[in-house]
C-alpha positions as CSV (number, residue, x, y, z in Angstrom):
1,X,10.0,2.6,7.2
2,X,6.0,2.1,7.8
3,X,4.4,5.3,8.1
4,X,0.3,5.6,8.0
5,X,0.8,5.4,4.2
6,X,2.3,1.9,4.3
7,X,0.1,0.8,6.7
8,X,-2.6,1.9,4.8
9,X,-1.5,-0.4,1.7
10,X,-0.6,-3.0,3.7
11,X,-4.4,-3.4,5.1
12,X,-5.6,-2.8,1.3
13,X,-3.5,-5.5,0.1
14,X,-4.7,-8.1,2.8
15,X,-8.3,-7.1,2.1
16,X,-7.9,-7.8,-1.6
17,X,-6.4,-11.3,-0.9
18,X,-7.5,-12.7,2.6
19,X,-11.1,-11.2,3.0
20,X,-13.9,-13.4,2.7
21,X,-11.2,-16.4,2.9
22,X,-11.6,-19.4,5.4
23,X,-8.2,-20.3,7.5
24,X,-7.0,-23.7,7.0
25,X,-4.4,-23.2,9.5
26,X,-2.6,-20.7,11.7
27,X,0.7,-20.6,13.4
28,X,1.8,-18.1,15.9
29,X,5.3,-17.8,17.0
30,X,4.9,-15.3,20.1
31,X,4.4,-17.0,23.6
32,X,1.4,-15.6,24.5
33,X,-0.6,-16.8,21.2
34,X,1.4,-19.8,20.9
35,X,-1.6,-22.1,21.5
36,X,-3.8,-20.3,19.2
37,X,-5.3,-22.2,16.5
38,X,-7.7,-20.2,14.0
39,X,-8.4,-22.8,11.5
40,X,-11.9,-22.6,10.4
41,X,-12.4,-19.0,11.2
42,X,-13.3,-16.5,8.6
43,X,-11.5,-13.5,7.6
44,X,-13.8,-10.2,7.1
45,X,-11.8,-7.6,7.1
46,X,-8.8,-5.8,6.9
47,X,-8.3,-2.5,7.8
48,X,-6.0,0.4,9.1
49,X,-5.9,2.6,12.0
50,X,-3.3,5.2,11.9
51,X,-0.1,2.6,11.9
52,X,-2.2,-0.1,13.4
53,X,-3.3,-2.9,11.3
54,X,-6.5,-4.7,12.3
55,X,-7.7,-7.9,10.8
56,X,-10.8,-8.9,12.0
57,X,-11.9,-12.4,12.2
58,X,-15.5,-14.8,13.0
59,X,-15.2,-18.0,14.6
60,X,-17.3,-20.9,13.8
61,X,-19.4,-20.1,17.0
62,X,-19.7,-16.4,15.7
63,X,-17.5,-14.9,17.8
64,X,-15.6,-11.8,16.3
65,X,-12.1,-11.5,17.1
66,X,-9.4,-8.8,15.8
67,X,-5.9,-9.8,15.4
68,X,-4.3,-6.4,15.8
69,X,-0.2,-5.6,14.8
70,X,2.0,-2.7,14.9
71,X,4.8,-2.8,12.0
72,X,6.9,0.4,13.8
73,X,10.3,0.4,12.0
74,X,10.9,-2.7,10.6
75,X,7.6,-5.2,10.2
76,X,5.8,-6.3,7.1
77,X,3.4,-8.9,6.0
78,X,4.0,-10.7,2.8
79,X,1.4,-12.8,1.2
80,X,2.5,-15.9,-0.9
81,X,1.1,-18.6,-3.1
82,X,0.9,-22.2,-1.1
83,X,4.6,-24.0,-1.8
84,X,6.0,-20.4,-3.0
85,X,9.4,-19.7,-1.7
86,X,8.8,-17.3,1.4
87,X,11.1,-14.2,1.2
88,X,10.2,-11.7,3.6
89,X,13.1,-12.3,5.7
90,X,14.7,-14.4,8.3
91,X,12.7,-17.4,9.8
92,X,13.4,-16.5,12.9
93,X,11.5,-13.0,12.7
94,X,8.3,-14.4,11.5
95,X,5.9,-14.0,14.4
96,X,2.7,-15.4,13.0
97,X,1.5,-17.5,9.8
98,X,-1.9,-17.5,8.2
99,X,-3.2,-20.2,5.7
100,X,-5.8,-20.2,3.2
101,X,-6.7,-22.8,0.3
102,X,-5.1,-20.1,-2.3
103,X,-2.6,-18.2,-0.2
104,X,0.3,-17.8,3.0
105,X,0.5,-14.9,4.9
106,X,3.6,-14.4,6.9
107,X,3.9,-11.6,9.4
108,X,7.5,-10.7,9.9
109,X,9.3,-8.7,13.1
110,X,5.5,-7.6,14.2
111,X,4.7,-5.7,17.3
112,X,2.3,-5.4,19.9
113,X,0.3,-8.5,18.6
114,X,-2.8,-9.5,20.1
115,X,-6.1,-11.2,19.3
116,X,-8.9,-9.0,21.0
117,X,-12.6,-9.1,20.4
118,X,-13.1,-6.4,17.8
119,X,-15.4,-4.9,19.8
120,X,-13.2,-3.9,22.3
121,X,-10.9,-2.5,19.6
122,X,-10.9,0.9,21.2
123,X,-9.1,-0.4,24.1
124,X,-5.6,-0.1,21.8
125,X,-6.7,2.2,19.3
126,X,-9.1,4.6,20.6
127,X,-6.6,7.1,22.0
128,X,-5.7,8.0,18.5
129,X,-6.2,11.3,16.9
130,X,-7.7,11.8,13.3
131,X,-6.8,9.1,10.7
132,X,-5.0,10.9,8.2
133,X,-6.3,8.6,5.5
134,X,-9.2,7.1,7.6
135,X,-12.9,7.8,7.1
136,X,-12.8,9.9,10.4
137,X,-10.3,12.3,9.2
138,X,-10.8,15.6,10.4
139,X,-8.7,18.3,9.9
140,X,-10.3,20.9,12.5
141,X,-10.1,18.4,15.3
142,X,-6.1,17.4,14.3
143,X,-5.5,21.3,14.7
144,X,-7.2,21.5,18.0
145,X,-5.3,18.8,19.3
146,X,-2.2,20.2,18.0
147,X,-2.9,23.6,19.2
148,X,-3.6,22.4,22.7
149,X,0.0,21.8,23.7
150,X,1.1,25.4,22.6
151,X,4.6,24.8,24.1
152,X,5.3,21.3,22.2
153,X,8.0,21.4,19.7
154,X,6.0,20.9,16.7
155,X,7.7,17.7,15.5
156,X,7.2,15.8,18.8
157,X,3.7,17.1,18.2
158,X,3.4,15.9,15.0
159,X,4.9,12.4,15.6
160,X,2.3,12.4,19.1
161,X,-0.5,10.0,17.5
162,X,-3.2,11.2,19.9
163,X,-3.0,14.6,18.0
164,X,-3.2,12.9,14.5
165,X,-2.8,9.1,13.2
166,X,-0.4,8.5,10.7
167,X,2.7,10.4,10.3
168,X,6.3,9.2,11.5
169,X,9.5,10.2,11.0
170,X,9.8,10.7,7.1
171,X,6.5,12.6,6.6
172,X,7.4,14.8,10.3
173,X,11.0,15.9,8.4
174,X,9.4,16.6,4.4
175,X,6.3,18.7,5.9
176,X,8.5,20.9,8.3
177,X,10.9,21.5,5.1
178,X,8.2,22.0,2.9
179,X,6.6,24.4,4.9
180,X,9.7,26.0,6.3
181,X,9.0,25.1,9.9
182,X,12.0,24.3,12.3
183,X,11.4,20.9,13.8
184,X,12.0,23.1,17.1
185,X,9.7,25.6,16.9
186,X,7.0,25.5,19.4
187,X,3.4,24.8,17.9
188,X,2.4,28.1,18.7
189,X,4.7,29.7,17.0
190,X,4.0,27.6,13.7
191,X,2.7,30.5,11.2
192,X,0.2,28.5,9.5
193,X,-1.0,25.3,11.1
194,X,-3.9,24.6,9.4
195,X,-1.5,24.6,6.2
196,X,0.9,21.8,7.7
197,X,-2.3,19.6,8.8
198,X,-3.4,20.3,4.7
199,X,-0.3,19.4,3.5
200,X,0.6,16.2,5.3
201,X,-3.0,14.8,4.7
202,X,-2.0,15.7,0.9
203,X,1.3,14.1,0.9
204,X,0.0,10.6,2.6
205,X,-3.2,10.4,0.3
206,X,-0.6,11.1,-2.9
207,X,1.6,7.8,-1.9
208,X,-0.9,5.5,0.0
209,X,-1.4,3.3,-3.4
210,X,2.7,2.9,-3.7
211,X,5.3,1.0,-1.9
212,X,8.0,3.8,-2.8
213,X,7.1,6.8,-1.1
214,X,7.7,10.4,-2.6
215,X,7.3,13.8,-1.3
216,X,9.6,15.4,-4.0
217,X,7.7,13.9,-7.3
218,X,10.3,11.7,-8.2
219,X,10.8,8.2,-7.1
220,X,14.4,7.7,-8.5
221,X,16.7,6.5,-5.7
222,X,18.2,9.7,-3.9
223,X,15.4,12.0,-4.9
224,X,12.3,10.7,-3.3
225,X,12.9,13.1,-0.2
226,X,14.3,17.0,0.4
227,X,15.8,16.4,3.7
228,X,14.9,12.9,5.5
229,X,17.8,10.6,5.0
230,X,20.0,13.4,2.9
231,X,22.5,14.2,5.7
232,X,25.4,16.3,4.0
233,X,23.9,16.3,0.7
234,X,23.0,19.6,-0.6
235,X,19.4,20.9,-0.2
236,X,17.3,20.6,-2.9
237,X,16.3,24.3,-2.6
238,X,19.1,26.2,-1.2
239,X,22.0,23.9,-1.8
240,X,23.1,24.2,2.3
241,X,24.1,20.9,3.4
242,X,21.7,19.0,5.1
243,X,21.4,18.2,8.9
244,X,20.6,15.8,10.7
245,X,20.4,15.5,14.9
246,X,18.5,13.4,17.7
247,X,15.5,14.6,18.6
248,X,13.4,13.0,21.2
249,X,13.8,9.5,20.5
250,X,14.3,9.8,16.3
251,X,16.5,11.4,14.1
252,X,15.4,14.8,12.7
253,X,16.8,16.2,9.2
254,X,16.4,19.7,8.2
255,X,17.6,22.6,6.5
256,X,19.2,25.3,8.6
257,X,18.5,27.8,5.7
258,X,15.1,27.4,4.5
259,X,14.2,26.4,8.3
260,X,15.7,29.0,10.4
261,X,15.6,29.0,14.1
262,X,17.6,29.9,16.9
263,X,17.2,26.8,18.6
264,X,18.6,24.3,15.7
265,X,21.0,22.0,17.0
266,X,23.5,21.1,14.4
267,X,25.3,17.9,14.5
């Protein structure tokens, strides 16, 4: 599941493999971009902003454009050598193909794919809070934004990218477990909001250079997370079966003993 760390690493891989290369062709498989031809354009930079990926381009006439994509739940970018078999998924999931002399880069199941002037990137990502893995990271600002909505359940507040950018459902569940906070606690009742924000930053930073995410210190199958995806299995701290239920538009995993609250909803 792509979260801020996965998007950051994807942007880094694309930066290492594509930056400075000139496109020999492009193939957009979404209606609004179907007629776009980027042949001759120079790829100048690949970067991320929270869960958004920004591929910056320079046209032969010196126009500066950005190819924006959002990975959401299933999206991915893959790079291949010319002639290499594409293994990222079925062809009907491909949204864009970018070709250079040395690489073929394929975007699978991408969302919100858009081509816009680089100068207007803020129209798409300017609303985001401080990026946990970005140069703009500011814990005090993230805490201020969270605290500005004291009645919001903390799980929903962490997922709101306007507060801090990069946390998805996995980190939401894991951070709250590690801090012993009920997902249903209102922000005002979180005992140490700075410590929670600091932990989120440390976890994403620790995982940003690897594809296999771990919050436990182990990357072995079934042992990489404390609560996420572990419904019915024993809590790694107290042995109580982990629970899960819907919360907002996501599934929340939690331990009812380690994260007690009268508002917990069992399933």
